[in-house]
C-alpha positions in Angstrom: 0.0 -0.1 0.1 1.3 3.5 -0.7 2.8 5.8 2.0 3.7 9.4 2.0 7.3 8.6 0.9 6.2 6.7 -2.3 6.4 8.5 -5.7 3.3 9.0 -7.9 3.3 8.9 -11.7 0.9 11.2 -13.2 -1.5 10.3 -16.3 0.8 12.8 -18.4 3.9 11.1 -17.4 5.4 13.4 -14.9 6.5 11.8 -11.6 6.1 13.3 -8.1 9.0 12.2 -5.8 6.6 11.8 -2.9 3.0 12.1 -1.8 3.3 15.3 0.2 2.2 18.6 -1.4 2.5 22.1 -0.1 -1.2 23.5 -0.7 -1.9 26.6 -2.5 -1.9 29.6 0.0 -2.1 33.2 -0.6 1.2 35.0 -0.2 0.5 38.8 -0.9 4.3 39.3 -1.8 4.3 40.6 -5.4 5.4 44.0 -6.2 3.0 46.8 -7.2 3.1 45.6 -10.8 2.2 42.2 -9.9 5.6 40.7 -10.4 7.1 37.9 -8.5 9.9 39.1 -6.0 12.9 37.9 -4.2 10.7 37.2 -1.3 8.7 34.8 -3.2 12.1 33.3 -4.4 13.1 32.9 -0.7 9.8 31.5 0.4 9.6 28.8 -2.3 13.3 27.9 -2.0 12.7 27.1 1.8 9.5 25.2 1.1 11.3 23.1 -1.7 14.1 22.4 0.9 11.3 21.4 3.4 10.8 18.1 1.6 7.3 18.3 -0.3 7.1 16.5 -3.6 4.9 19.2 -4.9 4.6 22.9 -4.2 1.4 24.7 -5.5 1.7 28.6 -5.6 -0.9 30.9 -4.3 -3.2 32.5 -6.6 -1.7 33.9 -9.7 -4.1 36.3 -11.3 -5.1 36.6 -15.0 -6.7 39.9 -14.5 -5.1 42.8 -12.5 -8.5 44.2 -11.8 -9.8 40.9 -10.2 -7.3 40.1 -7.4 -7.9 37.6 -4.4 -5.9 40.2 -2.4 -3.5 42.8 -2.8 0.0 41.5 -3.7 -1.1 38.6 -5.9 1.3 37.9 -8.8 -0.4 38.8 -12.1 -0.1 37.4 -15.6 -2.0 39.6 -18.1 -0.7 40.2 -21.5 2.8 40.0 -22.6 5.3 40.0 -19.6 8.3 42.3 -19.6 11.6 40.9 -18.8 11.5 41.8 -15.1 8.3 40.0 -14.6 9.7 36.8 -16.5 13.0 37.0 -14.5 11.0 37.1 -11.3 8.9 34.1 -12.2 12.0 32.1 -13.5 13.8 32.7 -10.0 10.6 31.6 -8.2 10.4 28.5 -10.3 14.1 27.6 -10.0 13.9 28.0 -6.3 10.8 25.9 -5.9 12.5 23.0 -8.0 15.9 23.3 -6.4 15.4 20.1 -4.2 14.1 18.0 -7.0 10.4 18.3 -6.6 7.6 20.0 -8.6 6.4 23.6 -8.5 2.9 24.3 -10.0 1.4 27.7 -10.7 -2.1 28.2 -9.6 -3.9 30.2 -12.0 -7.0 32.1 -11.1 -9.5 34.8 -11.4 -11.4 36.2 -8.4 -14.6 37.2 -10.1 -17.1 38.6 -7.9 -14.9 37.8 -4.8 -12.7 40.7 -5.7 -12.4 43.1 -2.8 -14.2 46.5 -3.4 -10.8 48.3 -2.8 -9.5 46.6 -5.8 -12.6 46.9 -8.1 -16.0 48.2 -6.9 -17.6 46.4 -10.1 -15.9 43.2 -10.6 -17.0 40.8 -13.5 -18.9 37.6 -12.7 -21.1 35.1 -14.6 -24.1 37.2 -13.2 -24.8 40.2 -11.3 -25.1 38.5 -8.0 -23.4 40.0 -5.1 -21.4 38.1 -2.4 -23.8 37.4 0.2 -21.8 38.7 3.3 -22.2 42.0 5.3 -19.7 44.8 5.6 -19.7 45.9 1.8 -16.2 44.2 1.4 -17.2 43.3 -2.2 -18.7 45.5 -4.8 -21.7 44.8 -7.1 -20.6 42.6 -9.9 -21.5 42.9 -13.6 -22.3 40.1 -15.8 -19.5 39.0 -18.3 -20.4 39.2 -21.9 -19.6 36.4 -24.3 -16.7 38.1 -25.9 -15.3 38.6 -22.2 -15.7 34.9 -21.5 -13.9 33.9 -24.5 -11.2 36.3 -23.7 -10.8 35.0 -20.1 -10.4 31.4 -21.5 -7.6 32.7 -23.6 -5.9 34.4 -20.6 -6.0 31.1 -18.6 -4.2 29.5 -21.5 -1.6 32.4 -21.8 -0.8 32.1 -18.1 -0.2 28.6 -18.2 2.0 29.0 -21.3 4.0 31.6 -19.3 4.3 29.2 -16.4 5.7 26.3 -18.6 8.2 28.8 -20.2 9.5 30.3 -16.9 10.2 26.9 -15.5 7.2 25.8 -13.5 6.6 22.1 -13.8 2.9 22.2 -14.0 -0.4 24.3 -13.3 -3.4 24.1 -11.2 -6.5 25.7 -12.4 -8.5 27.2 -9.5 -12.2 26.2 -9.9 -12.9 26.1 -6.1 -13.6 28.4 -3.0 -16.1 30.8 -4.8 -13.6 32.3 -7.4 -14.7 32.9 -11.0 -14.8 29.3 -12.4 -16.5 28.2 -9.2 -19.0 30.9 -9.7 -19.8 29.5 -13.1 -20.5 26.2 -11.7 -22.8 27.4 -8.9 -26.4 27.7 -9.8 -26.7 30.4 -7.1 -24.0 32.7 -8.6 -24.6 31.8 -12.2 -28.0 32.8 -13.5 -27.3 32.9 -17.1 -29.6 31.6 -19.7 -27.1 31.4 -22.5 -24.8 28.5 -23.3 -22.6 29.3 -20.2 -25.5 28.8 -17.6 -28.6 26.7 -16.8 -27.8 23.2 -16.9 -24.8 21.5 -15.3 -23.2 20.9 -18.8 -23.5 24.6 -19.5 -22.3 25.8 -15.9 -19.3 23.6 -16.5 -18.4 24.6 -20.1 -16.1 27.5 -19.1 -14.0 25.3 -16.9 -13.8 22.5 -19.4 -12.9 25.2 -22.0 -10.2 26.7 -19.9 -8.6 23.1 -19.5 -8.9 22.3 -23.1 -7.2 25.8 -23.9 -4.6 25.2 -21.2 -3.6 21.6 -22.8 -3.5 22.9 -26.2 -1.0 25.5 -25.1 1.2 23.4 -22.7 1.0 20.1 -24.6 0.5 16.6 -23.4 3.4 16.0 -21.1 2.9 19.0 -18.8 0.8 18.3 -15.7 -2.5 20.2 -15.4 -4.2 20.0 -12.0 -7.7 21.4 -11.1 -8.9 22.4 -7.6 -12.6 21.8 -7.3 -15.3 22.2 -4.6 -16.7 18.8 -3.4 -19.7 21.1 -2.7 -20.4 24.8 -1.9 -22.2 23.7 1.4 -25.0 26.0 0.5 -28.7 25.3 -0.3 -29.1 25.7 -3.9 -25.4 25.6 -4.6 -22.9 23.4 -6.4 -23.8 20.0 -4.8 -21.7 17.1 -4.3 -23.5 15.0 -7.0 -22.8 17.9 -9.4 -19.0 17.8 -8.3 -19.1 13.9 -9.1 -20.0 14.5 -12.5 -17.8 17.4 -13.3 -14.9 15.4 -11.9 -15.5 12.6 -14.4 -15.7 15.3 -17.2 -12.3 16.7 -15.9 -10.9 13.2 -16.0 -12.1 12.7 -19.6 -10.4 16.1 -20.4 -7.1 14.8 -19.4 -6.5 16.4 -16.1 -3.6 14.9 -14.1 -4.5 15.8 -10.4 -7.8 16.7 -8.9 -7.7 18.6 -5.6 -11.0 18.1 -3.6 -11.8 21.1 -1.5 -15.1 22.9 -0.6 -16.8 26.2 0.4 -16.4 29.8 -0.7 -16.3 33.3 1.3 -20.0 32.8 2.0 -19.5 29.5 3.6 -15.6 29.0 4.3 -15.4 25.2 4.7 -12.0 25.4 3.5 -10.9 27.9 6.2 -12.7 25.9 9.1 -13.7 29.3 10.9 -15.9 28.6 13.7 -18.9 31.0 13.6 -18.9 31.4 9.8 -21.2 28.8 8.9 -23.9 30.1 6.5 -27.5 30.2 7.8 -28.6 27.5 5.4 -25.6 25.3 5.6 -26.1 21.7 6.8 -25.0 20.9 10.3 -21.7 19.0 10.6 -21.9 15.4 11.7 -19.9 14.4 14.8 -17.8 12.3 12.5 -16.9 15.3 10.3 -15.9 17.3 13.5 -13.8 14.6 14.8 -11.9 13.4 11.8 -8.5 14.8 11.0 -9.0 15.6 7.3 -12.0 17.6 6.2 -12.6 16.2 2.7 -11.4 12.6 2.8 -14.8 11.2 2.8 -15.9 13.1 -0.5 -12.7 11.9 -2.1 -13.4 8.3 -1.0 -16.8 8.5 -2.6 -15.2 10.2 -5.8 -12.7 7.3 -6.0 -15.3 4.8 -6.9 -15.8 6.2 -10.2 -12.5 7.9 -11.0 -9.0 6.8 -11.9 -7.1 10.2 -12.0 -5.1 10.9 -8.8 -6.7 12.8 -6.0 -5.1 15.5 -3.8 -7.0 16.2 -0.5 -5.9 19.1 1.6 -7.3 20.3 5.0 -6.7 19.3 8.6 -4.0 16.7 8.2 -1.5 16.8 11.1 -0.4 13.2 11.8 1.7 10.7 9.7 -0.7 8.1 10.7 -3.8 9.8 9.2 -1.9 10.7 6.0 -0.9 7.2 5.2 -4.4 5.8 6.2 -6.0 8.2 3.7 -3.6 7.0 1.1 -4.1 3.3 2.0 -7.9 3.4 1.9 -8.1 5.3 -1.4 -9.2 8.6 0.2 -6.4 10.4 -1.4 -3.2 10.0 -3.7 -1.6 12.9 -2.5 -1.7 14.9 1.0 -1.9 18.7 0.9 -0.3 20.5 3.8 -1.1 24.2 4.5 -0.9 25.8 7.8 1.7 23.6 9.5 4.2 24.6 6.9 3.4 28.1 7.3 5.5 27.9 10.5 7.7 24.9 10.1 9.0 24.8 6.3 10.7 21.6 6.9 7.6 19.8 8.3 7.2 17.4 5.3 10.8 16.3 5.7 10.3 15.5 9.4 7.4 13.3 8.5 9.2 11.6 5.9 12.0 11.0 8.4 9.6 9.3 10.8 7.9 12.2 12.8 4.5 11.4 14.1 2.9 14.7 13.9 3.1 18.2 12.8 2.4 21.0 15.4 -1.2 22.2 15.8 -0.5 26.0 16.1 -4.2 26.7 15.8 -4.8 25.1 19.2 -2.4 27.7 20.8 -4.0 30.7 19.2 -7.5 30.7 20.9 -8.0 34.2 22.1 -11.5 34.2 23.6 -11.8 32.6 27.2 -14.5 29.9 27.7 -16.4 32.2 30.2 -17.6 34.3 27.4 -19.8 31.4 25.9 -22.9 32.9 27.8 -22.8 36.1 26.0 -24.9 36.9 22.9 -23.0 37.3 19.6 -20.4 34.7 20.6 -20.7 33.2 17.1 -19.7 36.4 15.6 -16.8 36.8 18.0 -15.6 33.3 17.1 -15.6 34.3 13.5 -13.6 37.3 14.0 -11.2 35.3 16.2 -11.0 32.8 13.3 -10.1 35.4 10.8 -7.4 36.7 13.1 -5.9 33.3 13.3 -5.8 32.9 9.5 -4.0 36.2 9.3 -1.6 34.9 11.9 -0.7 32.3 9.3 -0.5 35.0 6.6 2.0 36.8 8.9 4.2 33.6 9.2 4.5 33.2 5.3 5.3 37.0 5.1 8.0 36.6 7.9 9.6 33.5 6.3 9.7 35.2 2.9 11.3 38.4 4.3 13.5 36.9 6.9 13.7 33.2 6.5 12.1 32.6 9.7 8.6 32.5 11.2 7.4 35.2 13.5 5.4 33.2 16.1 5.3 35.9 18.8 3.0 38.1 16.9 -0.6 38.1 18.2 -3.4 37.1 15.7 -5.1 40.4 16.0 -1.7 42.3 15.4 -1.2 40.1 12.5 -4.5 40.9 11.0 -3.9 44.6 11.1 -0.4 44.3 9.9 -1.5 42.3 6.8 -4.3 44.5 6.2 -2.3 47.7 6.4 0.4 46.1 4.1 -2.4 45.5 1.5 -3.6 49.1 1.7 0.0 50.2 1.1 0.3 47.9 -1.9 -2.9 49.3 -3.4 -1.6 52.9 -2.9 1.7 51.9 -4.4 0.0 50.2 -7.5 -1.9 53.6 -8.2 1.3 55.2 -8.3 2.9 52.4 -10.6 0.1 52.1 -13.2 
C-alpha cells in the first residue's frame, strides 16, 4: 500500500517524488506591478528544501482588476523581462530540491475586494452574500469577455511552462470565478454558459482544453474543485462527481478536492462563519482529522485520476491511512508548514505529528460562551488566526524565519495595512 514516501506517476507521465504537497496559500508578496519578487524566491526555496514533492503557488491572477488580495502575482498580456525573471527565479527556487512547483492560475470574479474593483465581472450580477460591503456589485460577463478570459488562462499556463514551473493548477473552487460559473446560486445565465450543469461547467472545461492545447500533453494540469459549496441551491456533491468525471475525460492529471466559498468558508474551518442555510456538521466530520477525505473516497469509486486532499492533516498515521484507503493519492499541507517549512521532511524521516498551532492561538476565554453574539466573536477570532498564518508566510519570505510571537489580531492589522500600502503603491505604478 502507498505511503507518503512513495512516488506517484501522473497520467501525463510526470512523476511526483513523494505524496506530500504544499497546498496553495495566498502570499501577497508581489510588487505593485504584480511581478514575482525575491521574497517569493526565498519562500519557495525554503518550502522546496522542506521536503514536499509538490509545491502549488498561491493565486496567480489572470486579470489585474480581479485580485484575490493585494499583492497577488499577475500574468496579463505580454510579460516584460523583469516579470519573466521574477517567475524564473521563483520556479528555480521551487524545484531546487528535485520536486515540482505548479502555478495556481485564477480569477477572483465577484470575490474581488471592493478596494481593488468596485464592480468586478462575474457570470451574473449576483453579489457576495456577506455583510460589511467588502465586495462590490458585480457585472455580468459578456460572451466576448468569457472567451477572452479562457484565452488568458491559457496564456498564463504557457508563461508558467516557459519560466520553469513544472505544472499548473486551475483554481475552480472556493467561490472564485470558475467556481461561480459552476454554482447555480451565482450563475443565473440563460445562454450556453448557464442553466444546466453541462452549461455551467462549459467554461471550466474550455479553460482546461485551452491550457492543454498551450502546454502540450506532457505538462501536468491540475484542477482544484469544490466537493460542494455547502449552501442550499449551490454546487452540490452530486454535481461535483459529474464534473470530476468530465475533468478526467479532459485529461486532468491531479484533482484537488476542497469545498466552500467566502460565503461558507469550509476550506478555512472558521468557527462562527457557517452560512444560515448550511447543513450541520456530523460528529464524524468534526472529529476526523482531514476535512474532505470522505468526499474523495466516494469520488474514488468512479475515478481513476489521482486525487489531492488538503485540510486538517497533522499526523503521519492519518496521512498514510488516507493513502491506503483510497481517500487520497497526494496529501496537501497548509498551515503547519506556514510555521515549520521543514515539516514534510520531518514526516518523511519518521516524525509522528506536525504542530497544531491553531490550538495555541485561541483568544477568547471559555467564560464568554454565555454572551450573545459569541458566534460572531468566534468568527472574528478565526479570521485573526488565519491572518496569523499569513503573517508567518510573510515573515519567512522576508527573513527566512517565522514570527510566532506576533498576536493574531496584530497580524490581522499588519497584513491588512500592508495590503492598503500595496494598493496605494499600485496606483502610483500604473
